[in-house]
C-alpha positions, 0 to 999 in steps of 0.5 A, a space after each residue: 444821818 439827816 443831814 446831809 453827810 454822804 459818809 459816817 461822821 466818827 462815832 464811838 460805836 465805828 461804825 461807818 455805815 451812815 444808815 446803820 449808824 443813824 439806826 443806832 443813833 435814832 433810839 440812842 437819842 431818843 432815850 435822852 430827849 426822855 430823860 430832857 423832856 421830864 428834867 427842868 426845863 431850858 429857862 436860857 437859850 444861849 448858844 452855850 445851852 445849844 452845845 448842852 444840848 447836844 452835847 447831852 441827846 448824841 452824847 454815847 454817839 459821838 464823841 464830839 457832842 457838844 463842839 460846834 462842826 470844823 467841816 462842811 455839811 450839806 442838807 437838801 441840796 444845799 451847802 449850809 454855811 461854810 465851816 470858818 464862818 459857822 461861829 461867826 454867824 452863830 454868834 449873829 442868831 444867838 445875838 437876834 434870840 437874846 434880843 428877841 424873844 418869841 412873844 408871850 402874849 400873841 401867839 401868832 407872832 411867838 410862832 413867827 419870831 420863833 419860824 426865823 430863829 429857828 430858819 436862821 440857825 437851820 442854816 449856820 446848821 452847827 454841828 457836822 450832824 445832829 442838828 435837827 434833834 438839838 433844835 426841835 428841843 431847844 425850840 419847843 423848849 423856847 415856845 414852853 419858856 413864853 407859855 406856850 406850847 408845840 402839840 408835837 402830835 398834830 405835825 407834820 414831822 417831814 413838812 416841818 423839816 421842810 420849811 426849816 430849809 425852805 426859810 434858811 436857802 430863801 430867807 421866808 419864815 413864812 412857810 415854818 410859821 404855817 406847819 407851827 403854828 396850827 401845834 401851838 396852843 398854850 403850855 398847860 394844855 400839852 404835857 411835857 413828854 410830846 416830843 419824844 413820843 414823836 421822835 423818829 417818825 420822819 421820813 427824810 426822803 419824803 421831806 426832800 421831796 416836800 422841800 422841793 415842792 415848796 421850793 417849786 411854789 415859793 419861786 412861781 
């Protein structure tokens, strides 16, 4: 499922095999993502907005879509935020998002800010599954709200995925910023829909290998 569980989360289909569920979830969530990208843009970025995005994307897969997790999860060999602290940490991250939106005049500053927020939210991991899909759309829209856009076709999805977890584990957001920066340009140069076109191209095994390579380079 991409979020570190060894078993399949409770789902509408009663599927217990995580790989089979991921295959179905990928198709259904990508279709919902296309609908979101061609609807009204996201213009506010609160905890409730994040939950609504998750609920919309994952509504065909999980009966608990949009609900904050109460179970422990892990990813990339890391334990994510303990379930008992998720509410508190989620509020902390969103207070910071509210205080520090991305710059609308300085693209490097905008990328650095989003990389920090995204890495922090990655560690909180507010949902049992579907965090990556939800956050990609959420931060894509955050860039657009500031006048920028990510051309996802210019990005190595495995490296971006890995860099998020490096930022979360090491509190070093520069890895994610470096991966994002070449693809962030003025919003009027990237048509809406670029995200859903590239959804599903990530390979979790490759991302895990890249994550460990990045972690090793950080420790040197």
